[in-house]
N, C-alpha and C positions, 0 to 999 in steps of 0.2 A: 800625883804629879805636882811639882813645885808651882805655887800660885803665880809667881812672876813669869815662869816659862809658859804657863797656860794662858795668861793674859797676852803675852807676846804673840802667841799663835793666833789668838782671837783678833788682835789688831792687824796682823799680817793678812788674815783672811778677809777682814772687812776692807782693808786697803785694796786687796785684789779685786773684790766685788765692785768697789767704787771705780777703779780704773777700767774695768770691763764695761761698766755702765757708761763712762765717759766715751769710751771707744765706740760703743753702740750708738750713742747719741750723735757722735761725729759722723758715723756712716749713714744713719737713717734720717738725720735732720729733724730732731724732735722740736717741741714747742720752744725749747730753750735756745735753739739754733736759728740759723737763717738759711733760706733756700731761694734759688732763682733758676729759671730755665734759660740755658744759653742758646746760641744760634743753631746748635745741632738738635735741639729739642731735649737735651739732657738736663736733668735736675742736678744742680750743684748745691750740695749741703755742707755747711760749715757749722761747727759747734757754737761759734759766736762770730760777730762781725770781724772781717779781716783787718789786721793792723799792720801787716807787712806785705805789700803788693808789688809784684814785678809786672810792668806793662810792656808788652812786646809789639803792640799795635799803636802807632803814634796818634791816630785820631782818638783812641780811647783815653790816652793820656790827657789830651786836650779837654775831654769831657770830665775827667777826674778833677781838673782845676775848676771847672764849672760847678762841680759837686762840692767843692771846698774840702776835698779829701786828700790833698797833695801831701799832707804830713805822713800819710801811710805809704807813700811811694818810696821803694828802695832800689828799683831798677827800671831803666828806660831804654828805648831804642837808641843806638848810636847816632842815627840820622837826626835826632833832635838837636844835637850840637853842630850838625853839618849843613842843615838847610837854611840858606840865607833868608828866605822869605818867612821863616818861622822862629828861628833862634832868638832874635831880639825880643819877641813878644813873650816867649817862654822865660827869657831872662828877666823881664819885667815882673812876671808872675812869681818867680821863685829864685832867690839868691843862690840856691844850690845849683841851679842850671846855669846861672850867670857865671858862677865860679867853676862849673863843670866838675862838681864833686859827687853827683849821683852816679852810681855804677851803670855801665852800659854792657849788659851781658849778651851782646849781639856782634856779629861780624858784618861790617859794611852794609850790604844790601838787604839783609834780613835773616840769615841763618843765625841760630842761637847757640850760645856757649852754655850747655847744660850744667857743666861743673860749676861755673860761676853763679848760675841761678840757684843751684842747690846750696852753695855757700852763703847766699843771701838769706836763706831760711824763710822763704815767703809763706804766708798763710794762703795766698792765692796768686795765680799767674793769669793775666789776661792776654789772649793770643788770637791772632787772625785765624779764622776758620780753615783757611787753605794751607796753613802751616802744619800739615798732618804729622810729619815726622817729629816735630818739636812737641806737639800735643801728646803723641803716643809715648815718647820718652819720659815726659814729665809725669804722666798718669801712671806709668809703670813704676815710678818712684814714689807713688802715692801723694803727689803734690796736686792739690786741687787746681783745675784749669777751667776758666770761663772763656768760651769762644765767642767771637763777634764776627759779623759778616758785612754790616752796613750796606745791605743790598737794596733796601727800600726805606722810605720814610717811616713806615710802621715798624720795621725791624730796628731802625735806629732808636725809635722811642722805646721799644721793648728792651733792647740791650742796655740803654741808659738806665731804665728802671731796674733792670737786673743788677747792674753794677752798683747802683745806689743802694739796693737792698743788701748786697753782700758787704758793702763798705760802711753800713750804718748810716747812709745818707738818703734813705728812701723818700722822706718828705721833700728834701731839696730836689731830687730827681723828678718828683711829681710836679713841683713848681715849674721846673724848666719845660717839661713836656706840655703842661697846660698853657704856658706862655707861647711856645712855638706853634702849637696847634691854633691858638687864637689868632696869631699874626698870619699864619698860612691861610686861614680862612678869609682874612681881609684881602689877600691877593687874588682870590677867586672871582672877584668882581669882573664884569664883562669889559673887555677892551674894545673901544669903538673902531679902532683901525683893523685892517686885515692882518691876521697873524703873521709875524715874521718867521722866516725859515732859518733855523740855526743848525750849524754843524759844530759839534763839540769834539775837540782833539784831546787825547789823553795827556797826562802830565809828562814832564821830563822829555819834551820834544817829540813825543810819539804822534806825529801829525796825522799819520794814516791809520791810526787806531782810534776808534770812536765808541760810542755807547748806543746800543739799539733800543728798540721799543720795550717798555716795561721795566727798564733799569732805573737806578736811583737818579742818574743824570737826566734821563728822559723825563722822569717825574718832576725834577727841578726845573727843567726847561718849560714844561707845560704849566707849572705853577706860576711861571713868570708871564704867561699869556702867549708864549711863542710856540712853535712847532719844531720837533726834532726831525731833520730831513732824512735821517737814516731809517729806512723802513724795516730793517732786519730785526728779528726778535732774538737777539744775541747780546750777551753781557759786554763783550769787548771785541767786536769783529775788526779784522784788518781789511782795509779797503784800498782800492787803487784810485789814482787821480781821475780816471775816467768816470768813476762812480760819483765823485764829488762834483765834477762838471755836470753830470746828469742831474744830480739833485739841486744844483745851483743855489746854494744857501745865500740868504741876505746878509748873514753875519757868520763869522767863524769865532768861536769862543775857546779860550785857553785857560787852564788853571795850572799853576806851577810850571809854566813854560814862558818863553820869551816870544813876543810877536814877530821878531826878526827871523825866528825859525820857520815861520810861514812865508814871510816876504822874500826870504833867500832861496826858496824852492822854485827852480825853473819850471817844474811840472805844473805849478799852480799859478804861474805869473799871469796867465790870461783869464783867470777866473774873475768874474765881475766883482765879487766881494773883496778880492785881493787888489784889483785895480782901483776900486773905490775906497780903499783903506778902511774896510769894515772888519778888521781883525782886532779883537780885544782880548786883553789878559786880565784875569782877576787878581789884582794887586792891591795890598799885600795878600799873598796866598793864605796867610793865617786867618784873615777875616772871613774868607769865603770857602773854607774846606767843606766840600759837599758830602764828605763821608761822616760828618757829624750833624748835629742839629743846626749847624750853620749853613746847611743847604738852603735855609730860609734867606740868609743874607745873599747867597749865590743867586737865588731867584729874584731878589729885589734889585741887585745890580744889573742883572740881565734885562729886567723890565725897563730900567732907565735907559739902557743902550738901545733897546728895541723901540720904546715908545716915550721918548723924552718930552713930547708935548703933553703927555698924560701923567708922567711920573718924572718930575724934574730932578736935577742933580741936588738942588737945595733940599727937597723933600727926602731924597735918598740919604743924603748926609745926616740929616736929623734922625731918620729912623735907624740907620746903621749904628750910630752912636748910642741911641737908646737901647737897641738890641744888645750891643756889647756890654753896656752897663748892667742890663738885666741878667745876662748870661754869666758874667763874672763878678758882678756886684762890687766893683772897685772903681772909685772915682779917679779920673785923670790917670788911668793905667796905661793907655796907649797914646803915644804922641804922634804917630804917623797919620797924616791926613787921609780921610776917606775919599775914594773916587779920584 
């Protein structure tokens, strides 16, 4: 056999073996790769840290900026450009968002454009756990998917650490989790006053939808030192006005909604909390997103509204600004006043 032809066959064979090894490493997550467990309990294995990421769950995008991994983002939810309470802050974080140049492979409320996602050639796609159809379609195309649920404080920690691992930012993720846990422990000190009763209404004006016992919002309310008036052990029960009257909350709390959406409801006009003007909105909503580690800021703001004599606005402002600086590590990033 011709020596050149023989060497060519050897090279081709060795190349084939090498490619098969790489493929195997990609599938099994060897020591050279990165691995993280997502909200489904599924181990996501990548041959190396992801460098092109599509994020379809907006709170996860927020945390990617905390991780300082924004340079890896190639696709984001369309709502980032549309939500008034958040867009200016993302625009401060990233000139690409300010100029609206990052691709948005979603349709309005949440459905995804799979063809556009594929065209972005991502190493990883981060998806909300309940978007089952999108997850299935992407995985059928062999695109790695990391799901998140944000269902509790512990799951938020775990999911942030998982994203940090897959994005090569594990140390930074550990720093964030350590800080938030430390600050959350400070809030566990005993409040001298009788616990205030709080009714939480879901975002986008869904006043008669709330969060039951054991949910993320319930835990955030309790972290503030208050009580969640909803006794139901359900994630997002729909309730009637009669139930809210029965529970008789001291405060009604909104996030990503306008307080006038409560004050304009005739059904709740006679509710003591409404008559006493005890309806509060977490503004700006970007600061207090309870689906991220900023549930900490949500709890601090709620503590100030519930117990201003024990946790003043001055103390709140100082701590919120310190928290934002720690989470994003950028001086003079946000110009909107706290509280």
